[in-house]
C-alpha positions as CSV (number, residue, x, y, z in Angstrom):
1,M,42.9,14.2,-28.4
2,V,42.0,10.5,-28.8
3,R,42.4,10.1,-25.1
4,V,40.0,13.0,-24.3
5,V,37.4,11.4,-26.6
6,F,37.9,8.0,-25.1
7,L,37.5,9.2,-21.6
8,L,34.5,11.2,-22.4
9,C,32.8,8.2,-24.0
10,L,33.7,6.1,-21.0
11,A,32.4,8.7,-18.6
12,S,29.2,8.9,-20.5
13,V,28.8,5.1,-20.4
14,F,29.1,5.2,-16.7
15,A,27.0,8.2,-16.2
16,F,24.0,6.9,-18.3
17,S,24.1,3.3,-17.5
18,N,22.2,2.2,-14.5
19,S,22.1,-1.6,-13.7
20,K,19.2,-1.4,-11.2
21,N,15.8,-2.1,-12.5
22,I,12.6,-0.2,-11.4
23,Y,12.1,-2.6,-8.5
24,E,15.5,-2.3,-7.1
25,K,15.5,1.5,-7.5
26,N,12.0,2.2,-6.1
27,C,11.4,-0.7,-3.7
28,I,14.5,-2.2,-2.3
29,T,16.3,1.1,-1.5
30,C,13.4,2.0,1.0
31,H,12.7,-1.4,2.3
32,N,16.3,-2.0,3.1
33,K,16.1,0.9,5.6
34,I,13.6,-1.1,7.8
35,P,14.2,-4.3,9.7
36,V,11.2,-6.1,8.2
37,T,12.5,-7.8,5.1
38,I,10.7,-7.4,1.9
39,D,10.0,-11.0,1.4
40,K,7.7,-11.0,4.5
41,Y,5.3,-8.9,2.6
42,F,5.2,-11.2,-0.3
43,Y,4.5,-14.2,1.9
44,R,1.7,-12.4,3.7
45,Y,0.0,-11.5,0.5
46,L,0.6,-15.1,-0.9
47,L,-1.1,-16.5,2.2
48,E,-4.0,-14.1,1.9
49,Y,-4.6,-14.1,-2.0
50,S,-2.8,-17.4,-3.0
51,N,-2.3,-16.8,-6.7
52,E,-0.2,-14.5,-8.8
53,E,-3.0,-12.4,-10.4
54,D,-4.7,-11.8,-7.0
55,V,-1.5,-11.0,-5.2
56,K,-0.4,-8.5,-7.8
57,N,-3.9,-6.8,-7.9
58,A,-4.0,-6.5,-4.2
59,M,-0.5,-5.1,-4.0
60,F,-1.2,-2.7,-6.8
61,D,-4.4,-1.4,-5.2
62,F,-2.7,-1.0,-1.8
63,L,0.3,0.7,-3.2
64,K,-1.8,3.2,-5.2
65,N,-4.0,3.9,-2.1
66,P,-2.5,2.7,1.2
67,T,-4.9,2.4,4.1
68,K,-4.8,0.8,7.4
69,E,-7.8,-1.4,6.6
70,G,-6.2,-2.5,3.3
71,S,-2.8,-3.4,4.9
72,L,-1.8,-7.0,5.8
73,M,0.9,-5.8,8.2
74,S,0.2,-6.0,11.9
75,E,-0.9,-2.9,14.0
76,S,2.4,-3.0,15.8
77,I,4.4,-2.8,12.5
78,I,2.1,0.1,11.2
79,K,2.6,1.9,14.6
80,R,6.3,1.5,14.5
81,F,7.1,2.2,10.9
82,G,4.0,4.1,9.8
83,L,1.7,3.3,6.9
84,K,3.3,3.2,3.4
85,R,3.1,6.4,1.4
86,K,1.2,6.4,-1.9
87,T,3.5,5.2,-4.7
88,R,4.7,7.8,-7.2
89,L,5.2,5.3,-9.9
90,S,3.0,5.2,-12.9
91,D,0.6,2.3,-13.3
92,D,3.0,0.6,-15.9
93,E,6.1,1.1,-13.7
94,L,4.2,-0.2,-10.7
95,K,3.1,-3.3,-12.7
96,E,6.7,-3.9,-13.9
97,A,8.1,-3.6,-10.3
98,L,5.4,-6.1,-9.1
99,D,6.3,-8.5,-11.9
100,I,10.0,-8.4,-10.9
101,Y,8.9,-8.7,-7.2
102,W,6.9,-11.9,-8.1
103,R,9.7,-13.4,-9.9
104,E,12.1,-12.8,-7.1
105,Y,10.1,-14.3,-4.3
106,N,7.8,-16.8,-6.0
107,L,8.8,-20.2,-4.8
108,F,6.6,-22.2,-7.2
109,D,9.0,-21.9,-10.1
110,K,12.0,-22.6,-8.0
111,L,10.7,-25.9,-6.5
112,K,12.0,-28.8,-8.6
């Protein structure tokens, strides 16, 4: 009986634990399917908008309402892979994902 309870507890821990954060679950999984790495998007946005707040705001706006005119990707990338579909994440989830994305690729904090 103790073994059964132990195994059920262990199974529930594995079933309900998910080590992936919202960024990994919702961004990385799709971007890993295309040959353009996700860091390239970050650097394009950083070159265009130059600071954290502006980068996050521009990415947030684009992900909520993707348009060709609002995209920083080249025409050839859009033709080959299509335009990003509108995100299904809530505003809070998207902001959290963008915060994680910024921390992952922001070079300013990593230069010493």
